[in-house]
PDB file with one MODEL, atoms N, CA, C and O in Angstrom:
MODEL        1
ATOM      1  N   MET A   1     112.304-149.364  29.624  1.00  0.00           N
ATOM      2  CA  MET A   1     112.910-149.634  28.337  1.00  0.00           C
ATOM      3  C   MET A   1     113.935-150.745  28.496  1.00  0.00           C
ATOM      4  O   MET A   1     114.633-150.840  29.505  1.00  0.00           O
ATOM      5  N   THR A   2     113.999-151.556  27.497  1.00  0.00           N
ATOM      6  CA  THR A   2     114.958-152.647  27.501  1.00  0.00           C
ATOM      7  C   THR A   2     115.677-152.661  26.164  1.00  0.00           C
ATOM      8  O   THR A   2     115.087-152.408  25.114  1.00  0.00           O
ATOM      9  N   CYS A   3     116.950-152.961  26.231  1.00  0.00           N
ATOM     10  CA  CYS A   3     117.759-153.003  25.020  1.00  0.00           C
ATOM     11  C   CYS A   3     118.736-154.173  25.153  1.00  0.00           C
ATOM     12  O   CYS A   3     119.308-154.390  26.221  1.00  0.00           O
ATOM     13  N   ILE A   4     118.922-154.909  24.086  1.00  0.00           N
ATOM     14  CA  ILE A   4     119.913-155.983  24.071  1.00  0.00           C
ATOM     15  C   ILE A   4     121.011-155.579  23.109  1.00  0.00           C
ATOM     16  O   ILE A   4     120.758-155.238  21.953  1.00  0.00           O
ATOM     17  N   ILE A   5     122.247-155.626  23.615  1.00  0.00           N
ATOM     18  CA  ILE A   5     123.401-155.237  22.810  1.00  0.00           C
ATOM     19  C   ILE A   5     124.398-156.378  22.825  1.00  0.00           C
ATOM     20  O   ILE A   5     124.713-156.927  23.881  1.00  0.00           O
ATOM     21  N   SER A   6     124.884-156.727  21.670  1.00  0.00           N
ATOM     22  CA  SER A   6     125.886-157.785  21.563  1.00  0.00           C
ATOM     23  C   SER A   6     127.257-157.134  21.346  1.00  0.00           C
ATOM     24  O   SER A   6     127.446-156.355  20.412  1.00  0.00           O
ATOM     25  N   VAL A   7     128.198-157.465  22.218  1.00  0.00           N
ATOM     26  CA  VAL A   7     129.541-156.898  22.140  1.00  0.00           C
ATOM     27  C   VAL A   7     130.546-158.043  22.200  1.00  0.00           C
ATOM     28  O   VAL A   7     130.465-158.894  23.085  1.00  0.00           O
ATOM     29  N   LYS A   8     131.481-158.069  21.275  1.00  0.00           N
ATOM     30  CA  LYS A   8     132.531-159.089  21.307  1.00  0.00           C
ATOM     31  C   LYS A   8     133.739-158.512  22.037  1.00  0.00           C
ATOM     32  O   LYS A   8     134.304-157.500  21.624  1.00  0.00           O
ATOM     33  N   VAL A   9     134.124-159.168  23.122  1.00  0.00           N
ATOM     34  CA  VAL A   9     135.230-158.716  23.967  1.00  0.00           C
ATOM     35  C   VAL A   9     136.316-159.780  23.927  1.00  0.00           C
ATOM     36  O   VAL A   9     136.047-160.943  24.226  1.00  0.00           O
ATOM     37  N   PRO A  10     137.550-159.401  23.560  1.00  0.00           N
ATOM     38  CA  PRO A  10     138.621-160.393  23.448  1.00  0.00           C
ATOM     39  C   PRO A  10     138.957-161.085  24.776  1.00  0.00           C
ATOM     40  O   PRO A  10     139.160-162.299  24.793  1.00  0.00           O
ATOM     41  N   ASP A  11     139.019-160.356  25.862  1.00  0.00           N
ATOM     42  CA  ASP A  11     139.351-160.927  27.168  1.00  0.00           C
ATOM     43  C   ASP A  11     138.298-160.506  28.193  1.00  0.00           C
ATOM     44  O   ASP A  11     138.536-159.603  28.995  1.00  0.00           O
ATOM     45  N   PRO A  12     137.137-161.157  28.165  1.00  0.00           N
ATOM     46  CA  PRO A  12     136.073-160.743  29.077  1.00  0.00           C
ATOM     47  C   PRO A  12     136.393-161.073  30.534  1.00  0.00           C
ATOM     48  O   PRO A  12     136.985-162.108  30.840  1.00  0.00           O
ATOM     49  N   GLU A  13     135.987-160.170  31.420  1.00  0.00           N
ATOM     50  CA  GLU A  13     136.116-160.381  32.860  1.00  0.00           C
ATOM     51  C   GLU A  13     134.704-160.364  33.426  1.00  0.00           C
ATOM     52  O   GLU A  13     133.952-159.416  33.196  1.00  0.00           O
ATOM     53  N   PHE A  14     134.341-161.405  34.165  1.00  0.00           N
ATOM     54  CA  PHE A  14     132.999-161.492  34.713  1.00  0.00           C
ATOM     55  C   PHE A  14     133.036-161.338  36.217  1.00  0.00           C
ATOM     56  O   PHE A  14     133.983-161.763  36.878  1.00  0.00           O
ATOM     57  N   GLU A  15     131.978-160.717  36.758  1.00  0.00           N
ATOM     58  CA  GLU A  15     131.886-160.443  38.190  1.00  0.00           C
ATOM     59  C   GLU A  15     130.752-161.258  38.802  1.00  0.00           C
ATOM     60  O   GLU A  15     129.884-161.778  38.102  1.00  0.00           O
ATOM     61  N   GLY A  16     130.786-161.351  40.100  1.00  0.00           N
ATOM     62  CA  GLY A  16     129.712-161.992  40.837  1.00  0.00           C
ATOM     63  C   GLY A  16     129.884-163.487  40.941  1.00  0.00           C
ATOM     64  O   GLY A  16     130.677-164.091  40.218  1.00  0.00           O
ATOM     65  N   GLN A  17     129.136-164.074  41.845  1.00  0.00           N
ATOM     66  CA  GLN A  17     129.239-165.500  42.106  1.00  0.00           C
ATOM     67  C   GLN A  17     128.815-166.321  40.890  1.00  0.00           C
ATOM     68  O   GLN A  17     129.410-167.360  40.605  1.00  0.00           O
ATOM     69  N   THR A  18     127.792-165.861  40.175  1.00  0.00           N
ATOM     70  CA  THR A  18     127.311-166.615  39.019  1.00  0.00           C
ATOM     71  C   THR A  18     128.015-166.222  37.725  1.00  0.00           C
ATOM     72  O   THR A  18     127.765-166.814  36.675  1.00  0.00           O
ATOM     73  N   LYS A  19     128.886-165.233  37.797  1.00  0.00           N
ATOM     74  CA  LYS A  19     129.672-164.776  36.635  1.00  0.00           C
ATOM     75  C   LYS A  19     128.790-164.372  35.457  1.00  0.00           C
ATOM     76  O   LYS A  19     129.085-164.704  34.309  1.00  0.00           O
ATOM     77  N   THR A  20     127.709-163.653  35.748  1.00  0.00           N
ATOM     78  CA  THR A  20     126.796-163.229  34.687  1.00  0.00           C
ATOM     79  C   THR A  20     126.945-161.770  34.315  1.00  0.00           C
ATOM     80  O   THR A  20     126.347-161.324  33.336  1.00  0.00           O
ATOM     81  N   ARG A  21     127.727-161.012  35.069  1.00  0.00           N
ATOM     82  CA  ARG A  21     127.872-159.578  34.805  1.00  0.00           C
ATOM     83  C   ARG A  21     129.268-159.300  34.269  1.00  0.00           C
ATOM     84  O   ARG A  21     130.274-159.663  34.878  1.00  0.00           O
ATOM     85  N   LEU A  22     129.304-158.643  33.108  1.00  0.00           N
ATOM     86  CA  LEU A  22     130.581-158.287  32.501  1.00  0.00           C
ATOM     87  C   LEU A  22     131.249-157.199  33.326  1.00  0.00           C
ATOM     88  O   LEU A  22     130.621-156.196  33.665  1.00  0.00           O
ATOM     89  N   GLY A  23     132.528-157.396  33.652  1.00  0.00           N
ATOM     90  CA  GLY A  23     133.218-156.470  34.530  1.00  0.00           C
ATOM     91  C   GLY A  23     134.257-155.595  33.853  1.00  0.00           C
ATOM     92  O   GLY A  23     135.033-154.934  34.542  1.00  0.00           O
ATOM     93  N   ASN A  24     134.299-155.568  32.531  1.00  0.00           N
ATOM     94  CA  ASN A  24     135.268-154.736  31.823  1.00  0.00           C
ATOM     95  C   ASN A  24     134.776-153.292  31.759  1.00  0.00           C
ATOM     96  O   ASN A  24     133.837-153.004  31.017  1.00  0.00           O
ATOM     97  N   PRO A  25     135.389-152.372  32.521  1.00  0.00           N
ATOM     98  CA  PRO A  25     134.895-150.986  32.547  1.00  0.00           C
ATOM     99  C   PRO A  25     135.016-150.283  31.196  1.00  0.00           C
ATOM    100  O   PRO A  25     134.192-149.423  30.885  1.00  0.00           O
ATOM    101  N   GLU A  26     136.008-150.620  30.394  1.00  0.00           N
ATOM    102  CA  GLU A  26     136.154-149.953  29.098  1.00  0.00           C
ATOM    103  C   GLU A  26     135.001-150.305  28.167  1.00  0.00           C
ATOM    104  O   GLU A  26     134.583-149.474  27.362  1.00  0.00           O
ATOM    105  N   VAL A  27     134.487-151.519  28.266  1.00  0.00           N
ATOM    106  CA  VAL A  27     133.346-151.933  27.451  1.00  0.00           C
ATOM    107  C   VAL A  27     132.099-151.194  27.917  1.00  0.00           C
ATOM    108  O   VAL A  27     131.313-150.720  27.097  1.00  0.00           O
ATOM    109  N   ARG A  28     131.916-151.095  29.227  1.00  0.00           N
ATOM    110  CA  ARG A  28     130.760-150.385  29.773  1.00  0.00           C
ATOM    111  C   ARG A  28     130.742-148.939  29.277  1.00  0.00           C
ATOM    112  O   ARG A  28     129.696-148.438  28.865  1.00  0.00           O
ATOM    113  N   ARG A  29     131.888-148.272  29.315  1.00  0.00           N
ATOM    114  CA  ARG A  29     131.962-146.874  28.863  1.00  0.00           C
ATOM    115  C   ARG A  29     131.580-146.749  27.386  1.00  0.00           C
ATOM    116  O   ARG A  29     130.827-145.851  27.010  1.00  0.00           O
ATOM    117  N   LEU A  30     132.101-147.652  26.552  1.00  0.00           N
ATOM    118  CA  LEU A  30     131.801-147.595  25.121  1.00  0.00           C
ATOM    119  C   LEU A  30     130.323-147.836  24.851  1.00  0.00           C
ATOM    120  O   LEU A  30     129.724-147.147  24.025  1.00  0.00           O
ATOM    121  N   VAL A  31     129.729-148.806  25.540  1.00  0.00           N
ATOM    122  CA  VAL A  31     128.316-149.102  25.347  1.00  0.00           C
ATOM    123  C   VAL A  31     127.462-147.927  25.817  1.00  0.00           C
ATOM    124  O   VAL A  31     126.546-147.507  25.110  1.00  0.00           O
ATOM    125  N   GLU A  32     127.755-147.391  27.013  1.00  0.00           N
ATOM    126  CA  GLU A  32     126.984-146.254  27.529  1.00  0.00           C
ATOM    127  C   GLU A  32     127.062-145.064  26.592  1.00  0.00           C
ATOM    128  O   GLU A  32     126.049-144.418  26.326  1.00  0.00           O
ATOM    129  N   GLN A  33     128.247-144.767  26.088  1.00  0.00           N
ATOM    130  CA  GLN A  33     128.428-143.633  25.188  1.00  0.00           C
ATOM    131  C   GLN A  33     127.660-143.849  23.886  1.00  0.00           C
ATOM    132  O   GLN A  33     126.991-142.937  23.399  1.00  0.00           O
ATOM    133  N   SER A  34     127.753-145.036  23.329  1.00  0.00           N
ATOM    134  CA  SER A  34     127.078-145.331  22.072  1.00  0.00           C
ATOM    135  C   SER A  34     125.559-145.254  22.217  1.00  0.00           C
ATOM    136  O   SER A  34     124.879-144.668  21.374  1.00  0.00           O
ATOM    137  N   VAL A  35     125.033-145.848  23.285  1.00  0.00           N
ATOM    138  CA  VAL A  35     123.590-145.815  23.510  1.00  0.00           C
ATOM    139  C   VAL A  35     123.120-144.375  23.704  1.00  0.00           C
ATOM    140  O   VAL A  35     122.112-143.964  23.130  1.00  0.00           O
ATOM    141  N   GLN A  36     123.848-143.616  24.509  1.00  0.00           N
ATOM    142  CA  GLN A  36     123.453-142.228  24.771  1.00  0.00           C
ATOM    143  C   GLN A  36     123.433-141.409  23.483  1.00  0.00           C
ATOM    144  O   GLN A  36     122.479-140.672  23.234  1.00  0.00           O
ATOM    145  N   GLU A  37     124.469-141.530  22.671  1.00  0.00           N
ATOM    146  CA  GLU A  37     124.535-140.750  21.429  1.00  0.00           C
ATOM    147  C   GLU A  37     123.424-141.146  20.460  1.00  0.00           C
ATOM    148  O   GLU A  37     122.743-140.284  19.904  1.00  0.00           O
ATOM    149  N   ASN A  38     123.243-142.447  20.262  1.00  0.00           N
ATOM    150  CA  ASN A  38     122.256-142.911  19.278  1.00  0.00           C
ATOM    151  C   ASN A  38     120.828-142.710  19.757  1.00  0.00           C
ATOM    152  O   ASN A  38     119.953-142.370  18.960  1.00  0.00           O
ATOM    153  N   LEU A  39     120.579-142.914  21.043  1.00  0.00           N
ATOM    154  CA  LEU A  39     119.235-142.697  21.568  1.00  0.00           C
ATOM    155  C   LEU A  39     118.864-141.218  21.514  1.00  0.00           C
ATOM    156  O   LEU A  39     117.736-140.866  21.169  1.00  0.00           O
ATOM    157  N   THR A  40     119.809-140.363  21.854  1.00  0.00           N
ATOM    158  CA  THR A  40     119.572-138.919  21.771  1.00  0.00           C
ATOM    159  C   THR A  40     119.235-138.510  20.341  1.00  0.00           C
ATOM    160  O   THR A  40     118.275-137.774  20.113  1.00  0.00           O
ATOM    161  N   GLU A  41     120.017-138.982  19.389  1.00  0.00           N
ATOM    162  CA  GLU A  41     119.768-138.650  17.983  1.00  0.00           C
ATOM    163  C   GLU A  41     118.391-139.155  17.535  1.00  0.00           C
ATOM    164  O   GLU A  41     117.650-138.438  16.863  1.00  0.00           O
ATOM    165  N   TYR A  42     118.056-140.397  17.912  1.00  0.00           N
ATOM    166  CA  TYR A  42     116.765-140.969  17.521  1.00  0.00           C
ATOM    167  C   TYR A  42     115.608-140.148  18.099  1.00  0.00           C
ATOM    168  O   TYR A  42     114.651-139.827  17.395  1.00  0.00           O
ATOM    169  N   LEU A  43     115.711-139.817  19.382  1.00  0.00           N
ATOM    170  CA  LEU A  43     114.624-139.083  20.021  1.00  0.00           C
ATOM    171  C   LEU A  43     114.499-137.655  19.492  1.00  0.00           C
ATOM    172  O   LEU A  43     113.403-137.096  19.469  1.00  0.00           O
ATOM    173  N   GLU A  44     115.614-137.066  19.069  1.00  0.00           N
ATOM    174  CA  GLU A  44     115.543-135.738  18.453  1.00  0.00           C
ATOM    175  C   GLU A  44     114.831-135.799  17.101  1.00  0.00           C
ATOM    176  O   GLU A  44     114.125-134.864  16.724  1.00  0.00           O
ATOM    177  N   LEU A  45     115.018-136.900  16.376  1.00  0.00           N
ATOM    178  CA  LEU A  45     114.376-137.061  15.074  1.00  0.00           C
ATOM    179  C   LEU A  45     112.935-137.552  15.192  1.00  0.00           C
ATOM    180  O   LEU A  45     112.153-137.418  14.251  1.00  0.00           O
ATOM    181  N   HIS A  46     112.583-138.123  16.350  1.00  0.00           N
ATOM    182  CA  HIS A  46     111.246-138.681  16.567  1.00  0.00           C
ATOM    183  C   HIS A  46     110.678-138.165  17.894  1.00  0.00           C
ATOM    184  O   HIS A  46     110.563-138.925  18.855  1.00  0.00           O
ATOM    185  N   PRO A  47     110.323-136.876  17.950  1.00  0.00           N
ATOM    186  CA  PRO A  47     109.824-136.308  19.206  1.00  0.00           C
ATOM    187  C   PRO A  47     108.522-136.952  19.680  1.00  0.00           C
ATOM    188  O   PRO A  47     108.222-136.924  20.874  1.00  0.00           O
ATOM    189  N   ASP A  48     107.747-137.530  18.766  1.00  0.00           N
ATOM    190  CA  ASP A  48     106.516-138.210  19.165  1.00  0.00           C
ATOM    191  C   ASP A  48     106.818-139.425  20.041  1.00  0.00           C
ATOM    192  O   ASP A  48     106.059-139.728  20.962  1.00  0.00           O
ATOM    193  N   VAL A  49     107.912-140.114  19.762  1.00  0.00           N
ATOM    194  CA  VAL A  49     108.317-141.260  20.581  1.00  0.00           C
ATOM    195  C   VAL A  49     108.734-140.778  21.971  1.00  0.00           C
ATOM    196  O   VAL A  49     108.382-141.393  22.977  1.00  0.00           O
ATOM    197  N   LEU A  50     109.476-139.690  22.023  1.00  0.00           N
ATOM    198  CA  LEU A  50     109.884-139.115  23.309  1.00  0.00           C
ATOM    199  C   LEU A  50     108.653-138.714  24.117  1.00  0.00           C
ATOM    200  O   LEU A  50     108.578-138.991  25.314  1.00  0.00           O
ATOM    201  N   ASP A  51     107.691-138.065  23.470  1.00  0.00           N
ATOM    202  CA  ASP A  51     106.454-137.674  24.159  1.00  0.00           C
ATOM    203  C   ASP A  51     105.724-138.887  24.716  1.00  0.00           C
ATOM    204  O   ASP A  51     105.205-138.847  25.832  1.00  0.00           O
ATOM    205  N   SER A  52     105.684-139.955  23.948  1.00  0.00           N
ATOM    206  CA  SER A  52     105.018-141.176  24.383  1.00  0.00           C
ATOM    207  C   SER A  52     105.722-141.775  25.596  1.00  0.00           C
ATOM    208  O   SER A  52     105.058-142.191  26.545  1.00  0.00           O
ATOM    209  N   ILE A  53     107.043-141.828  25.584  1.00  0.00           N
ATOM    210  CA  ILE A  53     107.827-142.362  26.706  1.00  0.00           C
ATOM    211  C   ILE A  53     107.583-141.523  27.953  1.00  0.00           C
ATOM    212  O   ILE A  53     107.352-142.062  29.036  1.00  0.00           O
ATOM    213  N   LEU A  54     107.635-140.203  27.798  1.00  0.00           N
ATOM    214  CA  LEU A  54     107.429-139.325  28.949  1.00  0.00           C
ATOM    215  C   LEU A  54     106.013-139.435  29.493  1.00  0.00           C
ATOM    216  O   LEU A  54     105.817-139.444  30.708  1.00  0.00           O
ATOM    217  N   THR A  55     105.027-139.517  28.614  1.00  0.00           N
ATOM    218  CA  THR A  55     103.639-139.654  29.054  1.00  0.00           C
ATOM    219  C   THR A  55     103.436-140.941  29.838  1.00  0.00           C
ATOM    220  O   THR A  55     102.807-140.931  30.896  1.00  0.00           O
ATOM    221  N   LYS A  56     103.966-142.052  29.327  1.00  0.00           N
ATOM    222  CA  LYS A  56     103.835-143.336  30.026  1.00  0.00           C
ATOM    223  C   LYS A  56     104.548-143.297  31.369  1.00  0.00           C
ATOM    224  O   LYS A  56     104.041-143.828  32.357  1.00  0.00           O
ATOM    225  N   SER A  57     105.716-142.674  31.413  1.00  0.00           N
ATOM    226  CA  SER A  57     106.471-142.580  32.663  1.00  0.00           C
ATOM    227  C   SER A  57     105.724-141.750  33.696  1.00  0.00           C
ATOM    228  O   SER A  57     105.628-142.137  34.860  1.00  0.00           O
ATOM    229  N   LEU A  58     105.197-140.610  33.270  1.00  0.00           N
ATOM    230  CA  LEU A  58     104.459-139.746  34.193  1.00  0.00           C
ATOM    231  C   LEU A  58     103.163-140.402  34.670  1.00  0.00           C
ATOM    232  O   LEU A  58     102.789-140.257  35.833  1.00  0.00           O
ATOM    233  N   ASN A  59     102.480-141.121  33.784  1.00  0.00           N
ATOM    234  CA  ASN A  59     101.265-141.836  34.187  1.00  0.00           C
ATOM    235  C   ASN A  59     101.580-142.926  35.206  1.00  0.00           C
ATOM    236  O   ASN A  59     100.838-143.112  36.170  1.00  0.00           O
ATOM    237  N   ALA A  60     102.678-143.645  34.995  1.00  0.00           N
ATOM    238  CA  ALA A  60     103.080-144.685  35.947  1.00  0.00           C
ATOM    239  C   ALA A  60     103.430-144.068  37.296  1.00  0.00           C
ATOM    240  O   ALA A  60     103.082-144.627  38.336  1.00  0.00           O
ATOM    241  N   LEU A  61     104.107-142.933  37.294  1.00  0.00           N
ATOM    242  CA  LEU A  61     104.435-142.243  38.540  1.00  0.00           C
ATOM    243  C   LEU A  61     103.172-141.786  39.259  1.00  0.00           C
ATOM    244  O   LEU A  61     103.056-141.931  40.476  1.00  0.00           O
ATOM    245  N   LYS A  62     102.237-141.240  38.511  1.00  0.00           N
ATOM    246  CA  LYS A  62     100.966-140.795  39.111  1.00  0.00           C
ATOM    247  C   LYS A  62     100.231-141.971  39.737  1.00  0.00           C
ATOM    248  O   LYS A  62      99.710-141.860  40.847  1.00  0.00           O
ATOM    249  N   GLU A  63     100.186-143.094  39.033  1.00  0.00           N
ATOM    250  CA  GLU A  63      99.525-144.284  39.577  1.00  0.00           C
ATOM    251  C   GLU A  63     100.213-144.766  40.852  1.00  0.00           C
ATOM    252  O   GLU A  63      99.546-145.170  41.804  1.00  0.00           O
ATOM    253  N   LEU A  64     101.530-144.724  40.872  1.00  0.00           N
ATOM    254  CA  LEU A  64     102.273-145.135  42.063  1.00  0.00           C
ATOM    255  C   LEU A  64     101.984-144.205  43.236  1.00  0.00           C
ATOM    256  O   LEU A  64     101.786-144.661  44.362  1.00  0.00           O
ATOM    257  N   ILE A  65     101.960-142.916  42.973  1.00  0.00           N
ATOM    258  CA  ILE A  65     101.663-141.935  44.031  1.00  0.00           C
ATOM    259  C   ILE A  65     100.244-142.146  44.553  1.00  0.00           C
ATOM    260  O   ILE A  65     100.009-142.120  45.761  1.00  0.00           O
ATOM    261  N   ASP A  66      99.303-142.353  43.638  1.00  0.00           N
ATOM    262  CA  ASP A  66      97.918-142.604  44.049  1.00  0.00           C
ATOM    263  C   ASP A  66      97.822-143.884  44.875  1.00  0.00           C
ATOM    264  O   ASP A  66      97.149-143.909  45.906  1.00  0.00           O
ATOM    265  N   TYR A  67      98.480-144.927  44.437  1.00  0.00           N
ATOM    266  CA  TYR A  67      98.462-146.198  45.155  1.00  0.00           C
ATOM    267  C   TYR A  67      99.057-146.041  46.557  1.00  0.00           C
ATOM    268  O   TYR A  67      98.502-146.534  47.539  1.00  0.00           O
ATOM    269  N   CYS A  68     100.184-145.353  46.628  1.00  0.00           N
ATOM    270  CA  CYS A  68     100.848-145.175  47.922  1.00  0.00           C
ATOM    271  C   CYS A  68     100.037-144.294  48.857  1.00  0.00           C
ATOM    272  O   CYS A  68     100.090-144.475  50.074  1.00  0.00           O
ATOM    273  N   SER A  69      99.294-143.350  48.316  1.00  0.00           N
ATOM    274  CA  SER A  69      98.469-142.514  49.192  1.00  0.00           C
ATOM    275  C   SER A  69      97.326-143.337  49.784  1.00  0.00           C
ATOM    276  O   SER A  69      96.874-143.050  50.892  1.00  0.00           O
ATOM    277  N   VAL A  70      96.856-144.345  49.071  1.00  0.00           N
ATOM    278  CA  VAL A  70      95.790-145.219  49.559  1.00  0.00           C
ATOM    279  C   VAL A  70      96.363-146.301  50.480  1.00  0.00           C
ATOM    280  O   VAL A  70      95.816-146.559  51.552  1.00  0.00           O
ATOM    281  N   GLU A  71      97.450-146.924  50.067  1.00  0.00           N
ATOM    282  CA  GLU A  71      98.025-148.054  50.790  1.00  0.00           C
ATOM    283  C   GLU A  71      99.022-147.651  51.884  1.00  0.00           C
ATOM    284  O   GLU A  71      99.382-148.473  52.727  1.00  0.00           O
ATOM    285  N   GLY A  72      99.463-146.397  51.871  1.00  0.00           N
ATOM    286  CA  GLY A  72     100.427-145.950  52.875  1.00  0.00           C
ATOM    287  C   GLY A  72     101.813-146.528  52.667  1.00  0.00           C
ATOM    288  O   GLY A  72     102.428-147.024  53.611  1.00  0.00           O
ATOM    289  N   CYS A  73     102.304-146.469  51.449  1.00  0.00           N
ATOM    290  CA  CYS A  73     103.640-146.992  51.129  1.00  0.00           C
ATOM    291  C   CYS A  73     104.710-146.245  51.922  1.00  0.00           C
ATOM    292  O   CYS A  73     104.587-145.051  52.196  1.00  0.00           O
ATOM    293  N   ILE A  74     105.753-146.974  52.280  1.00  0.00           N
ATOM    294  CA  ILE A  74     106.883-146.364  52.977  1.00  0.00           C
ATOM    295  C   ILE A  74     108.089-146.483  52.065  1.00  0.00           C
ATOM    296  O   ILE A  74     108.370-147.564  51.547  1.00  0.00           O
ATOM    297  N   GLY A  75     108.800-145.395  51.864  1.00  0.00           N
ATOM    298  CA  GLY A  75     109.913-145.372  50.926  1.00  0.00           C
ATOM    299  C   GLY A  75     111.241-145.780  51.508  1.00  0.00           C
ATOM    300  O   GLY A  75     112.260-145.190  51.149  1.00  0.00           O
ATOM    301  N   SER A  76     111.283-146.762  52.389  1.00  0.00           N
ATOM    302  CA  SER A  76     112.566-147.190  52.950  1.00  0.00           C
ATOM    303  C   SER A  76     112.860-148.599  52.514  1.00  0.00           C
ATOM    304  O   SER A  76     111.954-149.397  52.274  1.00  0.00           O
ATOM    305  N   LYS A  77     114.163-148.902  52.413  1.00  0.00           N
ATOM    306  CA  LYS A  77     114.608-150.231  52.016  1.00  0.00           C
ATOM    307  C   LYS A  77     115.255-150.916  53.209  1.00  0.00           C
ATOM    308  O   LYS A  77     115.868-150.270  54.059  1.00  0.00           O
ATOM    309  N   ALA A  78     115.114-152.200  53.255  1.00  0.00           N
ATOM    310  CA  ALA A  78     115.839-152.969  54.272  1.00  0.00           C
ATOM    311  C   ALA A  78     117.223-153.220  53.734  1.00  0.00           C
ATOM    312  O   ALA A  78     117.389-153.507  52.549  1.00  0.00           O
ATOM    313  N   GLY A  79     118.192-153.118  54.566  1.00  0.00           N
ATOM    314  CA  GLY A  79     119.453-153.461  53.986  1.00  0.00           C
ATOM    315  C   GLY A  79     120.603-152.851  54.581  1.00  0.00           C
ATOM    316  O   GLY A  79     121.727-153.094  54.142  1.00  0.00           O
TER     317      GLY A  79
ENDMDL
END
């Protein structure tokens, strides 16, 4: 799932070398809370959408498990 949210911040603080990530924790909390509340309400009113999301997620997981059983995937990261 992807969502684009526009937030106006009076004194934005950016992180990282390219300065593309907003670093204001109070903004992050407000956005997370708002998305969680509104998404929960939407999915409660539209259970068919929730079922569709869960079905697609479970199918993708099954395909990944099947692929890894054939290809011998290893679940470790370098780093």
